[in-house]
N, C-alpha and C positions, 0 to 999 in steps of 0.2 A: 951516736944514737943507734944506727944500724936497725936491725929488725926488733930491737928491744922496744921501739916506739909502737910497734904493732901488737905487742903482747897484751896490754890492758884491754884491747878491743875484743879479744877472744877468751880471756881468763874468766869472765863471768860464767862460762860453761862449768867451771869447777864448783859453782854454787848449786847446780841443778840436783845432784844427789841428795844433799842435805835438805833441799826444798821438798823433796819427795818423802824423806824419812822423818823430818823433824816433827811433823804433826802426829806421828804414830808413837814416838818414843821420848819426846821431850815435853816438859810442862809447857802448856800453851803460852804462858807469860814469857818463858825463856825462848821459846820458838819465835814469838813475835819480835822480841828485841834482837835476836840473832839474825833473823832474815832481814830485818830493817837495816841493821848495821852493815851486813854484807852488801846489800843492794846499794846503800848510800856510798860506801867506800869504792866499790867497783865502778859505779856510775861516774863518780867524780874523777877517778883515775883514767877511765876511758875517754871522758870528755876533755881532760887536760891533754891527753895525747892527740886528740883530734885538733885541739887548738894549736899544738906545736906543728902538726902537719899542715894546718891551714896557713900558718905564718910562712912556712917554707913554700907552699904552693902559691900564696898571694905574691910573694917576692918574685915569682917567675912571670907574673902577668904584666903585660905592657901598660904603662901609665899608672902603676900602683904608687902609693905615697911612701912606701918603705925605702930605706937607704939602698942605693944602687949595689953596694957591696954585698947585700943579702942574697943577691941572685948569682953570686960567683960560683964557679964549679965546685969549690971547696964546700960551700953550703949545700949544694945539691947532692954532693957525694955523701953527706951525712944521713940522707934518707933514701933507701932504695926506691926507685921509681918516683922521684920527688914530684914531677909534674902531675902524673896520674893520681898519686896518693893525695897531693895537696888539693887538687880539684875535687876529688871525691870527699875529702874532709870538709871542704866548704859546703858542699851539698848536704852532707850528713848533719853538720851543725845547724844549718838553716832548717832542715826538717825537724831536728830535735827541738829547736827553739819554737817553731810553730806548734808542734805537738804539745810541748810543755805549757805554752801559753794557753792552748785550748783546754788542757786539763785544769789549770788554775781558774780560768774563766768559768768553766762549767761547775767546778766545785763551789765557787763563790755564788754563782747564780742559783744553783739548787738550794744552797743553804739559805740564801736571802728569800727565795720563793717559799721555802718551808716555814720560815719565820713569819713572812707576810700572811700566810694562810692561817697562822695562829693569832694574828693581831686582834681579832675580835674577841678572843677568850681572855679571861682575867689573867694578868701576868703572874700572879702568885700561885696559880693552880698548877701543880706538877705532881703526877702526870696530867697532861692535857687530854681530856676525853672528848673525842669527836663523835657526833651523832650519826655515825655511818654504819650501815648494816654489813659492809664488807669487812671481814676480819683482817686486821693488820696492826702492827706495832713497830715503831721505829724511834731512833734517837736523833735529835736535831742538834748538832754542835752549836755552841755559842758563837756570837760574832762580836769582834771588838768594836768599841765606840769610835766614831769619827765625826768630823764637823757636821752638825745638823742631824745626827742620829746617835742615840744613846746605845750603849753596849747591850747586847741581848744575851742572856744566859742560856746555856744548853737546856733543852727540855725533852722529856719523854712524851711521845704521842701514842695514843692507843685508841682504837675505834670501839664503839659500843658493841659491834659484832664480835670482836675478839674477846672482850670481857665476858660477854654472854656465853661464850663457848668454853670458858675455863672456870674451875671452881676456885675457892678462896686461896688455897695454898698455891695453886698453879698461877694465879694472878700475882701473888707475891714473887714467885720465881720470874715471871715476865718483867715486872717492874725492876727487880734487882738486876736482871740481865741487861736491860736497856740503860739503867743507871750506871752499870759498870762500863758500858761503852763510853759514856760521857766522862766519868771519873778517871778512867785510865787513858783518856785521850786517844782512843783507837783510830779516830779519823785522821790524826796526824801521821800515825804509822802507815795507814793505807795511802794517804796522799804522797808520802815520801817514796813509797815503792812504785806508785803510778808514775811519778816524775822520773824515777830511776829507769823505768821501762821506756820512757820517751827518750832518754839519753842513750840507752843501749838496748836494742830490742832483744838481746840475748837474756836480759833480766825479766822479760815479760812473764815467764812461767812462775816467777816468785810471787806474782800478784795473787793468783788463786790460792797458793799455799799460805800467804799471809792473811788473806780474807778468812780462810778456815781457822787459822790460829787465833785471830781476834775473836771469832765467834766462840771457839772453845774456851778462851780466856774468860769471856763474859759468862759462859755456862758455869765454869768453875766458881766464879765469884757469886753467881746466883745460888748455886748449890750450897756454898758456904753460908750465905745470908739466910737461906731458908732452913738449912740444917738437914736437908733430905735430898740426896742425889736422885732417888727414884722419882720423887715428885717433880723435880726439875726435868728429868728425862721425859716423863709423861707430858709435861707442859710443852716441851720442844716438839715432840712428836705430834701432839694434838694440834698445836698451832700450825705446823706444816700441812696437816691434812685439811684443816678448815680454811687455810689461807691460800689456796691454789688460785683464787681469782686475781691475785696480784694486789699491789698497793701503790699509792703515789710515791714518787721519789725513790725508785728502786735502788738508786746509788747509795742511799743512806743505810746505816746499820739496822737490819731488821731482826726481829726475834727468830723468825723462821721464814726462809724464802719460799716463794710460791712453788719453785721447782724442788724436786727431792734433793738434788745436789748432794752436799755432804751431811744432810740431816740424819740419815741412818748412822753414819759414823759418829756424829755427835751424841746421838742417843746411846749407842753402844759404849762410847767412852764414859758417859755419865753413869751407866749401869755397872761399869768396872770400878775398881778401887781408885782412890785419888792418885793422880800421877805424881811421881817424885818431883820435888821442888828443886833438885840440883840444876845448876845452870849449864853444865857441860856433861855430855854423856861419857860413859866409860870408853876408853880408847880402843879396847879389844872387842868392839861391837860394830856392826855395819853402820850404825848412826854415828858412833865415835869416829870411825874412819872417814865417813862422809864429812863430818865437821872438820876433821884435820885437813882433808883435801880442800875444803872451802877456805879454811884459814890460811893454808899455804898459798892458794891461788890469790887470795886477797893481799897477803903480804908481798907476794911476787909482783902483783900489779902495782902496789904502792912503790916498791923499790924500782921497778922499771920506769914508772912515771917520773920519779925523782931523778933517776939517772938520765933519762932523756931530756928532762928540763934543764938540768945543770949542763949537760953536754951542748945543747942547742944555745943556751945563753952564752957559754964560752965561745962557741963557734961564731955566733953573730957579733959578739963583742970584738973578736979578732977581725971580722970582716967589715966592721963599721969604720968608715974613714974618720980620721981625727979632725 
């Protein structure tokens, strides 16, 4: 194993350049899928290596249930600083499990609360218009059915205050934007990257990059549905200006956040030509080089994880008494 077991823990750094450049030079659909794939693979590889380190570290603890042969010097020699690395891996995995469980619990709770708030409205009415003077609009993902509760489809929610601040064409852009969040399952991409950040904190910067990419993807879908990019840009900008008071459930996908954030970039992108739909940038560009670095880092992480797993399995098998 050697130092190869530590490589997947730091190789997520190779994804940072593409996270900064993807939103500027890739189609938002391709950017969303690329960032999610990189996050998932890098997170799984780093977690697998932490598990390997945990096995070696646990074998050194007194009273552990593992075979005695797993604490032999030959096993410890497979990992530099086996005792320290193993103990740190146990703590890191525990922290990741707690953080990931918290993200999942919060995701389910917010989605359930949002649906419960709409229970008094007719289920067939979509979008659901709330008699609230505060301007906001957001998409509530659907929930699967379970014993005692029927499945709840995804719904678009908009306040009367938001509708009153937009004209007819801008309202169509708003509805198309929020419907795109649901139809394209953006909440799944966002949840996957949040969980990846729990497994490896070096992946946390990808969360904001992906959030921007999903909003841009929904913007492009709305512009295509309305047939006018300028109208969609005006709708995004106007919604951001009137929606500064905030909205319930800020974790859900909103048409325009209360903070300025990336809204000016979204408006500028909508006023520019349609971004190219190619899935991979040209190699001789900064974005292409960043994508190649990220791909190389991800491949190296996968190979290092596989190498470390096979090596440890063989070592432990040889150290296990017959």
